[in-house]
TORLOPA-566635 format. One line per 10 residues: number of its first residue (from 1); for each residue z, x, y of N, C-alpha, C. Coordinates in Angstrom, 2 decimals. Each point is the difference from the previous one (the first is absolute). Layout:
BEGIN
NUM> Z,X,Y,Z,X,Y,Z,X,Y | ...
//
This chain:
BEGIN
1> -52.80,-80.92,3.40,-1.21,0.72,0.67,-1.11,0.49,-0.78 | -0.98,0.23,0.75,-1.51,-0.32,-0.46,-0.02,1.92,-0.43 | -0.27,0.80,0.67,-0.20,1.47,-0.16,1.04,1.10,0.18 | 0.45,0.74,-1.17,1.05,0.63,-0.15,-0.55,0.78,0.98 | -0.95,1.11,0.34,-0.13,0.63,0.76,-0.51,-0.39,1.50 | 0.28,-1.03,0.64,-0.76,-0.04,0.88,1.55,-1.79,0.37 | 0.92,0.30,0.05,0.85,-0.78,0.50,0.44,-0.97,1.35 | -0.09,-1.07,-0.10,0.05,-0.35,1.67,1.54,0.54,0.46 | -0.19,-0.34,1.08,1.33,0.68,0.87,1.50,-1.27,-0.06 | -0.47,-0.56,-0.42,1.01,-1.33,-0.47,0.48,-0.12,-0.92
11> -1.10,0.71,-1.30,0.66,-0.09,-1.18,0.92,1.13,0.06 | -0.19,1.12,0.57,0.45,0.96,0.05,1.72,0.19,0.65 | -0.30,-0.88,0.94,1.36,-0.23,0.53,0.54,-0.92,-0.63 | -0.43,-1.02,-0.78,1.10,-0.96,-0.73,0.21,1.08,-1.18 | -1.05,1.02,-0.89,0.99,0.63,-1.24,0.87,0.84,0.69 | 0.43,0.69,1.18,0.62,0.66,0.84,1.52,-0.67,0.07 | -0.66,-1.77,0.60,1.73,-0.34,0.44,0.15,0.04,-1.36 | -0.35,-0.81,-1.24,0.66,-0.34,-0.91,0.41,1.27,-0.83 | -0.29,1.00,0.28,0.63,1.60,-0.67,1.01,0.29,0.88 | 0.00,-0.83,1.25,1.42,0.65,0.67,1.32,-0.76,-0.45
21> 0.02,-1.16,-0.62,0.79,-0.93,-0.04,0.69,0.42,-1.72 | -1.62,-0.11,-0.53,0.60,0.79,-1.68,-0.19,1.10,-0.90 | -0.47,0.92,1.25,-0.44,1.01,-0.50,-1.20,0.11,-0.85 | -0.40,-1.25,-0.35,-1.31,0.25,-0.49,-0.85,-1.48,0.21 | -1.03,-0.42,-0.37,-0.93,-0.66,-0.21,-1.10,-0.03,-0.82 | -0.39,-1.40,-0.23,-0.90,-0.28,-0.91,-1.07,-0.38,0.86 | -1.41,0.53,-0.47,-1.66,-1.05,0.28,-0.67,0.12,-0.91 | -1.07,-0.84,0.13,-1.34,-0.26,-0.48,-1.20,0.68,0.72 | -0.88,0.11,-0.82,-1.34,0.21,0.46,-0.88,-0.64,-0.32 | -0.98,-0.74,0.48,-0.56,-1.27,-0.74,-1.47,0.78,-0.02
31> -0.46,1.40,0.21,-0.94,0.55,0.25,0.26,1.55,-0.57 | -0.74,0.36,-1.06,0.49,1.50,-0.65,-1.06,0.85,-0.45 | -0.28,0.90,0.32,-1.24,1.17,0.20,-0.01,0.32,-1.12 | -1.07,0.18,-0.68,-0.17,1.00,-1.22,0.61,1.06,0.33 | 0.01,0.95,0.67,0.89,1.36,-0.20,1.27,-0.55,0.87 | 1.35,-0.20,-1.01,1.00,-0.55,0.56,0.77,1.25,0.48 | 0.21,1.25,-0.35,0.74,1.05,0.25,-0.17,0.40,1.57 | -1.33,0.19,0.28,-0.14,0.22,2.28,0.32,-1.71,0.27 | -0.04,-1.00,-0.15,0.57,-0.84,0.95,1.35,0.14,-0.36 | 1.12,0.40,-1.00,1.18,0.00,-0.29,0.79,0.81,1.11
41> -0.59,1.50,0.22,0.30,0.48,0.71,-0.29,0.49,1.17 | -1.34,-1.07,0.42,-0.66,-0.60,1.25,1.55,-1.09,0.77 | 0.39,-1.14,-1.27,0.83,-0.65,0.81,1.36,0.65,0.31 | 0.76,0.84,-1.03,0.94,0.77,0.61,-0.17,1.09,1.31 | -1.17,0.50,0.44,-0.08,0.00,1.14,0.23,-0.54,0.92 | -0.59,-1.40,0.08,0.12,-0.81,0.94,1.49,-0.55,0.13 | 0.80,0.10,-0.89,1.58,-0.18,0.06,0.39,1.38,0.61 | -0.51,1.35,0.31,0.51,0.73,0.52,0.76,0.87,-1.14 | -0.12,-0.09,-1.08,0.36,0.52,-1.44,-1.80,1.11,-0.52 | 0.93,1.52,0.46,-1.53,0.95,0.04,0.41,0.89,-0.95
51> 1.25,0.71,-0.15,0.21,1.19,-1.14,0.59,-0.40,-1.41 | -1.04,0.04,-0.91,0.06,-0.59,-1.13,0.83,0.98,-0.97 | 0.69,-0.21,-1.14,0.86,0.65,-0.76,-0.90,0.35,-1.21 | 0.01,1.52,-0.45,-1.37,0.12,-0.90,1.02,0.35,-1.35 | -0.02,-1.20,-0.76,1.32,0.28,-0.91,-0.79,0.16,-1.28 | 0.77,0.41,-1.48,-1.00,0.58,-0.84,-0.86,-0.62,-0.77 | 0.05,-1.43,0.32,-1.09,-0.96,-0.47,-1.12,-0.53,0.70 | -0.33,0.58,1.33,-0.16,-0.69,0.99,-1.74,0.58,-0.02 | -0.78,-1.31,0.33,-1.48,0.95,0.26,0.30,0.81,0.77 | -1.56,0.33,0.39,-0.77,0.97,0.89,0.62,-0.83,1.37
61> -0.16,-1.24,-0.04,-0.23,-0.62,1.42,1.23,-0.21,0.53 | 1.29,0.51,-0.89,1.25,-0.39,0.25,0.72,-1.00,-0.53 | -1.06,-1.11,-0.48,0.90,-1.19,-0.49,-0.38,0.05,-1.54 | 1.04,-0.73,-0.69,0.20,0.00,-1.35,-0.25,-0.87,-0.74 | -1.05,-0.33,-0.91,0.20,-0.28,-0.69,0.35,-0.83,-1.25 | 0.95,-0.84,-0.10,1.13,-0.65,-0.65,-0.11,-1.27,-0.87 | -0.76,0.43,-1.40,-0.59,-0.56,-1.49,0.72,0.81,-1.08 | 0.02,-0.80,-1.07,0.59,0.40,-1.05,-1.38,1.52,-0.52 | 0.62,1.11,0.06,-1.14,0.84,-0.29,0.87,1.19,-0.38 | -0.87,1.06,-0.68,1.07,1.26,0.32,-0.60,0.80,1.13
71> 1.08,0.76,-0.09,0.16,1.10,0.98,0.07,1.08,-0.28 | -0.79,1.29,0.67,-0.15,1.05,-0.12,1.60,0.89,0.03 | 0.93,-0.52,-0.68,1.11,0.39,0.27,1.47,0.08,-1.24 | 0.44,0.90,-0.43,0.73,0.17,-0.86,0.94,-1.31,-0.65 | 0.61,-0.68,1.18,0.59,-0.70,0.02,-0.59,-2.04,0.40 | 0.73,-0.54,-0.89,-0.79,-1.61,0.11,0.55,-0.02,1.25 | -0.76,-0.73,1.10,0.51,-0.72,1.45,0.02,-1.32,-0.10 | 1.28,-0.57,0.28,0.15,-1.58,-0.83,-1.41,-0.97,1.05 | -0.15,0.58,1.13,-0.91,-0.84,0.74,-1.52,0.10,-0.62 | 0.27,0.64,-0.69,-1.53,0.11,-0.27,-0.02,-0.87,-1.89
81> 1.24,-0.41,-0.15,-0.12,-0.99,-1.43,0.14,-1.16,0.55 | 0.31,-0.99,-0.96,0.09,-1.59,0.21,1.45,-0.62,0.07 | 0.88,1.33,-0.30,1.26,-0.11,-0.17,0.64,-0.52,1.37 | 1.11,-0.81,-0.24,1.02,0.01,1.62,0.43,1.01,0.35 | -0.30,-0.35,1.67,0.55,1.33,1.09,0.89,-0.22,0.54 | 1.55,0.66,0.26,0.99,-0.42,0.45,0.03,0.06,1.37 | 1.25,-0.50,0.45,0.13,0.24,1.51,0.23,1.65,0.30 | -1.22,-0.03,1.18,-0.01,1.69,0.39,-0.40,-0.12,1.59 | -0.11,0.87,0.97,-0.73,0.40,0.95,-1.03,0.85,-0.46 | -1.05,-0.13,0.85,-0.95,0.85,-0.56,-0.29,1.84,0.21
91> -0.06,1.04,-0.19,0.41,0.97,0.43,1.39,0.77,-0.30 | 0.80,-1.14,-0.63,1.38,0.47,-0.16,0.25,1.61,-0.07 | -1.04,0.56,-0.64,-0.24,1.79,-0.80,-0.38,0.82,1.12 | -0.46,-1.02,1.20,-0.76,1.52,0.99,1.32,0.68,0.84 | -0.54,1.18,0.34,1.07,0.94,0.88,0.28,-0.95,1.20 | 0.70,0.73,0.58,0.53,-1.18,1.74,-0.92,-0.11,0.85 | -1.27,1.51,0.22,-0.53,-0.06,0.63,-1.78,-0.76,-0.14 | 0.32,-0.73,-1.13,-1.21,-0.77,-0.53,0.22,-1.54,-0.38 | 1.26,-0.77,0.29,0.21,-0.88,-0.29,-0.86,-0.87,0.42 | -0.20,-1.28,-1.17,-0.87,-0.90,-0.10,0.80,-1.07,1.19
101> -0.79,-0.51,0.50,0.49,-1.09,1.67,-0.61,-0.76,-0.42 | -0.87,-0.59,-0.37,-0.98,-0.98,-0.22,-0.74,0.40,-1.26 | -0.20,-1.70,-0.45,-1.31,0.17,-1.22,-0.79,-1.47,-0.06 | -0.83,-0.01,-0.18,-1.26,-0.95,-0.06,-0.26,0.02,-1.64 | 0.23,-1.82,-0.12,-0.81,0.10,-2.11,-0.93,-1.36,0.43 | -0.68,0.22,-0.73,-1.51,-1.14,0.19,-0.38,0.09,-1.29 | -0.23,-1.68,-0.36,-0.56,-0.36,-1.21,-1.55,0.08,-0.05 | -0.36,0.65,-0.81,-1.38,-0.04,-0.47,-0.49,-1.31,-1.25 | 1.41,0.15,-0.54,-0.14,-0.65,-1.43,1.02,-0.45,-0.53 | 0.13,-1.25,-0.12,1.99,-0.42,-0.24,-0.18,0.60,-1.46
111> 1.01,0.18,-0.86,-0.25,-0.44,-1.62,0.34,-1.32,-0.35 | -0.57,-0.17,-1.34,-0.28,-1.19,-0.76,1.64,-0.79,0.17 | 0.78,0.67,-0.15,1.42,-0.69,-0.38,0.82,0.57,0.29 | 0.97,0.10,1.42,1.09,0.60,0.36,-0.17,0.87,1.44 | 0.78,1.45,-0.27,-0.22,0.94,1.31,0.43,-0.67,1.46 | 0.92,-1.18,0.30,0.56,-0.11,0.88,0.62,1.30,0.80 | -0.10,-0.32,1.33,0.98,0.98,0.65,0.78,-0.72,0.53 | 1.61,0.75,0.28,0.90,-0.30,1.00,0.69,1.32,0.65 | 0.03,-0.87,1.37,0.32,0.94,1.32,1.42,-0.20,0.87 | 0.75,0.71,0.24,1.12,-0.07,0.83,-0.05,1.10,0.65
121> 0.23,-0.33,1.10,0.40,0.93,1.52,1.08,0.83,-0.15 | -0.48,1.37,-0.05,1.35,0.94,0.27,0.77,0.02,0.88 | -0.47,-0.40,1.05,1.24,-0.81,1.07,0.96,-0.40,-0.49 | -0.51,-1.47,-0.85,1.17,-1.20,-0.38,0.92,0.46,-1.00 | -0.49,1.12,-0.86,1.05,0.86,-0.87,0.64,0.78,0.45 | -0.46,0.48,0.97,1.39,0.83,0.48,0.88,-1.10,0.83 | -0.56,-0.99,0.91,1.17,-0.76,0.18,1.09,-1.01,-1.04 | -0.67,-0.14,-1.17,0.73,-0.36,-1.12,1.30,1.04,-0.34 | -0.80,1.43,-0.02,0.97,1.14,-0.66,1.43,0.31,0.99 | -0.95,-0.79,1.08,0.87,0.93,1.26,1.42,-1.20,-0.01
131> -0.57,-1.30,-0.04,1.16,-1.24,0.28,0.73,-0.02,-1.56 | -0.71,0.43,-1.39,1.35,0.18,-0.64,0.92,1.35,0.13 | -0.59,0.86,0.32,1.05,1.74,0.37,-0.77,0.72,0.73 | 0.64,-0.16,1.29,-0.83,1.47,0.74,0.20,1.19,-0.21 | 1.06,0.70,-1.54,-0.11,0.81,-0.18,-1.49,0.42,-0.88 | -0.45,-1.27,-0.66,-1.19,0.30,-0.40,-1.25,0.82,0.56 | 0.13,-0.85,1.24,-0.96,0.85,0.80,0.18,1.25,0.38 | 0.92,0.29,0.50,0.41,1.62,0.09,-0.30,0.81,-1.47 | 0.13,-0.54,-0.68,-0.45,0.58,-1.54,-1.25,-0.03,0.16 | -1.03,-1.31,-0.20,-1.15,0.97,-0.28,-0.83,0.66,1.16
141> 0.58,-0.03,1.11,-0.42,0.56,1.04,-0.06,1.73,-0.19 | 1.05,0.36,-0.67,0.33,1.00,-0.21,-1.06,1.08,-0.53 | -0.12,1.36,0.27,-1.49,0.24,-0.13,-0.11,0.42,-1.45 | 1.22,0.29,-1.06,-0.12,0.05,-1.39,0.03,-1.77,-0.52 | -0.32,-0.45,0.19,0.37,-1.36,-0.31,-1.13,-0.30,-1.60 | -0.82,0.51,0.13,-1.33,-0.34,-0.43,-1.05,1.16,-0.47 | 0.04,0.31,-1.59,-0.93,1.11,-0.15,-0.90,-0.34,-0.95 | -1.02,0.28,-0.06,-1.64,-0.14,-0.60,-0.04,1.64,-0.76 | 0.26,-0.28,-1.03,-0.21,1.48,-0.83,-1.84,0.29,-0.15 | 0.00,1.26,0.44,-1.21,1.03,-0.11,-1.49,-0.65,-1.12
151> -0.57,-0.19,0.50,-1.55,-0.54,-0.89,-1.11,0.97,-0.58 | 0.36,0.16,-1.19,-0.92,1.34,-0.72,-1.32,-0.99,-0.69 | -1.40,0.83,0.53,-0.86,-0.47,-0.76,-0.91,1.26,-0.53 | -0.12,0.03,-1.87,-0.75,1.19,-0.10,0.83,1.56,0.27 | 1.31,-0.24,-0.08,0.81,1.43,-0.45,0.19,0.37,1.79 | -0.87,-0.87,1.03,0.20,0.62,1.48,0.75,-1.29,0.64 | 1.24,0.47,0.96,0.67,-0.83,0.67,-0.98,-0.66,1.08 | -0.38,-1.42,0.18,-0.58,-0.52,0.77,0.86,-0.59,1.54 | 1.13,-0.03,-0.45,0.79,-0.53,1.29,1.52,0.28,-0.27 | 0.46,0.81,0.66,1.74,0.46,-0.40,0.77,-0.82,0.26
161> 1.16,0.25,-0.71,1.24,-1.01,0.10,-0.16,-1.00,1.28 | 0.18,-0.90,0.41,0.37,-0.74,1.69,1.43,-0.54,-0.25 | 0.89,0.24,1.07,1.29,-0.32,0.21,-0.17,-0.25,1.47 | 0.95,-1.58,0.44,-0.49,-0.46,1.13,1.11,-1.34,-0.25 | -0.27,-0.24,1.59,0.91,-1.61,-0.06,-0.70,-0.93,-0.39 | 1.07,-1.29,-0.42,-0.88,-1.35,-0.22,-0.55,-0.52,1.63 | 0.90,0.28,0.58,-0.29,-0.95,1.75,0.02,1.41,0.47 | -1.35,-0.34,1.04,0.13,1.07,1.15,-0.37,-0.57,1.20 | 0.30,0.23,1.01,-0.60,-0.92,1.44,-0.97,1.31,0.67 | -1.36,-0.21,-0.12,-0.61,0.71,0.74,0.11,0.58,1.33
171> -0.49,1.63,0.01,0.27,0.47,1.42,-0.99,-0.64,1.05 | -1.22,0.05,-0.48,-0.72,-0.75,0.73,-0.22,-1.19,0.58 | 0.36,-1.15,-0.88,0.12,-1.17,0.55,1.09,-0.80,0.00 | 1.38,0.77,-0.35,1.12,-1.00,-0.33,-0.03,-0.89,-1.19 | -1.17,0.27,-0.70,0.01,-1.19,-1.03,0.80,0.20,-1.70 | 0.43,-1.25,-0.69,0.36,0.52,-1.02,-0.81,0.17,-1.32 | -0.07,1.01,-0.44,-0.64,0.73,-1.15,0.92,0.27,-1.49 | -0.37,-0.60,-1.03,0.55,-0.33,-1.28,-1.14,0.32,-0.87 | 0.54,1.03,-0.90,-0.35,0.97,-1.17,0.89,-0.56,-1.22 | -0.60,-0.55,-0.80,0.60,-0.69,-1.54,-0.95,-0.23,-1.18
181> 0.78,-0.38,-0.77,-0.64,0.31,-1.51,1.02,-0.86,-0.73 | 0.02,-1.17,-0.46,0.95,-0.72,-1.67,-0.08,0.53,-1.00 | -0.73,0.92,-0.19,-0.21,0.88,-1.10,1.05,0.68,-0.35 | 0.48,-0.11,-1.12,0.87,0.56,-0.88,0.11,1.84,-0.29 | -1.45,0.17,-0.46,-0.42,1.24,-0.49,-0.89,0.76,1.23 | 0.07,1.38,0.14,-0.19,0.84,0.62,-0.04,-0.82,1.79 | 1.51,-0.01,0.24,0.64,-0.34,1.37,1.59,0.26,-0.25 | 0.19,1.12,0.63,1.80,0.47,-0.18,0.53,-0.81,1.63 | 1.17,-0.48,0.05,0.83,-0.66,0.85,1.03,0.90,0.62 | 0.57,-0.03,0.83,1.22,1.31,0.15,0.82,-0.70,-0.77
191> 0.93,0.94,-0.70,1.07,-0.53,-0.74,1.09,0.26,0.71 | 0.01,-1.60,0.55,1.70,-0.60,0.72,-0.13,-1.28,0.12 | 1.20,-0.44,-0.08,0.14,-2.12,-0.62,-0.68,-0.54,1.14 | -0.18,0.56,1.71,-0.49,-0.59,1.05,-1.38,-0.25,-0.46 | -0.96,1.37,-0.49,-1.21,-0.19,-0.14,-0.26,-0.97,-1.43 | 1.12,0.57,-0.94,-0.64,-1.14,-1.05,0.28,-1.42,0.37 | 0.55,-0.25,0.45,0.56,-1.42,0.17,-1.08,-0.82,0.84 | -0.56,1.05,1.38,-1.18,-1.02,0.60,-1.08,0.00,-0.71 | -0.29,0.87,-0.76,-1.33,0.01,-1.11,0.51,-1.13,-0.89 | 0.84,-0.23,-0.46,0.45,-0.98,-0.74,-0.72,-1.32,0.53
201> 0.95,-0.09,0.99,-0.18,-1.21,0.90,-1.81,-0.51,0.35 | -0.39,1.43,0.32,-1.57,-0.48,0.25,-0.48,-0.90,-1.14 | 0.00,0.85,-1.10,0.06,-0.85,-1.07,0.26,-1.10,-0.98 | 1.40,-0.26,0.88,0.21,-1.63,-0.46,-0.26,-0.76,1.16 | -0.62,0.44,1.08,-0.72,-1.20,0.83,-1.35,-0.05,-0.34 | -0.68,0.56,-0.62,-1.57,0.31,-0.45,0.28,-0.86,-0.84 | 0.84,-0.35,-1.08,0.11,-0.81,-1.34,0.38,-0.94,0.58 | 1.33,-0.46,0.95,0.06,-1.26,0.18,-0.88,-0.87,0.96 | -1.08,0.81,0.96,-0.52,-0.63,0.56,0.54,-0.05,1.72 | -0.98,-0.17,0.97,0.45,-0.04,1.10,-0.74,-0.75,1.11
211> 0.05,-0.74,0.95,-0.90,-1.48,0.82,-0.86,1.06,0.33 | -0.15,1.09,0.58,-0.66,0.66,0.50,-1.29,1.06,-0.83 | 0.19,-0.40,-1.32,-1.04,0.67,-1.01,-1.43,-0.99,0.21 | -1.20,0.47,0.16,-1.41,-0.66,-0.60,-0.07,0.23,-0.54 | -0.90,-0.55,-1.37,-0.61,-0.15,-0.85,-1.46,-0.60,0.20 | -1.26,0.68,-0.07,-0.99,-0.30,-0.31,-1.16,0.83,-0.58 | -1.08,-0.97,-1.00,-0.50,0.85,-0.42,-1.67,0.11,0.51 | -0.20,1.29,0.45,-1.24,0.03,0.78,-1.12,-0.68,-0.87 | -1.08,-0.67,0.84,-1.22,-0.24,-0.53,-1.04,0.37,0.49 | -0.95,0.44,-0.81,-1.52,0.70,1.09,-0.21,-0.11,1.27
221> 0.10,1.28,0.41,0.03,-0.37,1.75,1.28,0.03,0.48 | 0.95,-0.03,-1.00,1.77,0.06,1.29,0.11,1.02,-0.22 | 1.03,0.50,1.06,0.50,1.09,0.13,1.89,-0.20,1.02 | 0.00,1.32,-0.35,1.83,0.40,0.79,-0.23,1.11,0.91 | 0.25,-0.15,1.22,0.47,0.95,0.79,1.91,0.29,-0.22 | 0.03,0.65,0.19,1.27,0.62,-0.21,1.06,1.27,1.02 | 0.85,0.03,0.35,0.89,1.08,0.35,0.82,0.36,-1.01 | -0.84,0.24,-0.76,0.65,0.66,-1.49,1.41,-0.84,-0.74 | -0.39,-1.22,0.47,0.99,-0.70,-0.91,0.71,0.17,-1.42 | 1.22,-0.46,0.02,0.29,-0.01,-1.76,-1.09,-0.96,-0.84
231> -0.33,0.57,-1.05,-1.26,-1.00,-0.67,0.26,0.28,-1.72 | -0.94,-0.89,-0.95,0.27,0.23,-1.07,-1.17,-1.07,-0.66 | -0.55,0.13,-1.45,-0.88,-0.33,0.00,0.13,-0.94,-1.38 | -0.45,-1.25,-0.82,0.12,-0.11,-1.01,-1.00,0.54,-0.99 | 0.07,-0.29,-1.14,-0.81,0.44,-1.22,-1.37,-0.86,0.18 | -0.47,0.44,-0.62,-1.46,-0.94,0.04,-0.90,0.18,-1.24 | -1.21,-0.75,-0.27,-0.74,0.08,-1.21,-1.48,-0.29,0.35 | -0.80,0.58,-0.04,-1.37,-0.16,-0.39,-0.87,-0.22,-1.53 | -0.64,-0.35,-0.48,-0.80,0.05,-1.02,-0.58,0.93,-0.45 | -0.10,0.83,-0.94,-0.05,1.24,-0.46,-1.77,0.02,0.21
241> -0.37,-1.27,-0.08,-2.00,0.19,0.52,-0.15,-0.43,1.24 | 0.97,-0.36,0.53,-0.21,-0.38,1.55,-1.21,0.64,0.85 | -1.25,-0.74,0.77,-0.63,1.40,0.43,0.81,0.05,0.87 | 1.03,-0.31,1.09,0.65,0.77,1.28,1.23,-0.73,-0.69 | 0.52,1.65,0.40,1.75,-0.21,-0.04,0.49,0.09,1.21 | 1.45,-0.07,0.24,0.74,0.24,1.02,0.15,0.74,0.84 | -0.20,0.15,1.28,-0.89,1.32,0.81,0.72,-0.13,1.50 | 0.73,0.58,0.00,0.41,0.20,1.41,-0.02,1.63,1.01 | -0.24,-0.21,1.54,0.19,1.03,0.31,0.91,0.19,0.78 | 0.41,1.13,-0.07,1.51,0.43,0.89,-0.21,1.04,1.04
251> 0.94,0.01,1.20,-0.59,1.15,1.06,1.42,-0.21,0.18 | 0.63,1.45,0.37,1.20,0.43,0.55,-0.63,0.73,1.20 | 1.51,-0.15,1.12,-0.32,0.60,1.12,1.15,0.84,0.38 | -0.01,0.77,0.98,1.02,1.00,0.45,0.37,-0.88,1.54 | -0.50,-0.94,0.18,-0.01,-0.82,1.36,0.98,-1.64,-0.37 | 0.79,0.01,0.96,0.28,-1.84,0.02,-1.10,-0.83,0.90 | -0.07,-0.88,-0.77,-0.65,-1.05,1.07,0.30,-0.26,1.34 | -0.81,0.30,0.93,0.55,-0.13,1.15,0.33,-0.99,0.81 | 1.30,-0.03,1.23,0.14,-1.31,0.37,-1.29,-1.10,0.53 | -0.17,-1.56,-0.19,-0.74,-0.65,0.33,-0.18,-0.05,1.36
//
């Protein structure tokens, strides 16, 4: 596509058709505006994505610039380092009414080395679990399957504990939603054998690989739009004296992508 803020109807249809099949779609823009953030917001609106998740590190625009930087927080958040980022869905720590249903990731500047992403349709992960043991699905749909402890900054609680299912079905559109993080710290799984075994199966699946896992290193002007599929990131390197360093823009939305 040429212009992010004025996509052609055929381009929109192609993006949404691809996302319907895989729950994500890759795209490339051949003409980048000087000010990317308004263009990316307009791009999302054209795809029916209106309500942005204002997360802790988001800009006033609602988008988040992801680059190696210090954040005004007590904790080190891995996305803002050059370290690998493990398998997760976005906003897994959000409360039930603020679930992230879609996200956009756009590359303004890739790293000199590394930084590739892998993506895995959460609906396929569900099928893999169900085919191995249907009881695991029941365990992961329990209301207390997966707990994220509270987050405190400056001695103030900015987010309470959030306990909920890994898999749920939206009452609005009947679509499958997944909350997940492969982190070993700051994640509490329900203490029963079915939940533990299901969590271990997922880790094993990621380790051994799956034919439906896609790998891509975004170049300048490339992006991903997704119904909050599972994803991860390789570590990366930029020279210390590089004039420009890896810069991605991310937007999180409370809506899924619409039907094509």
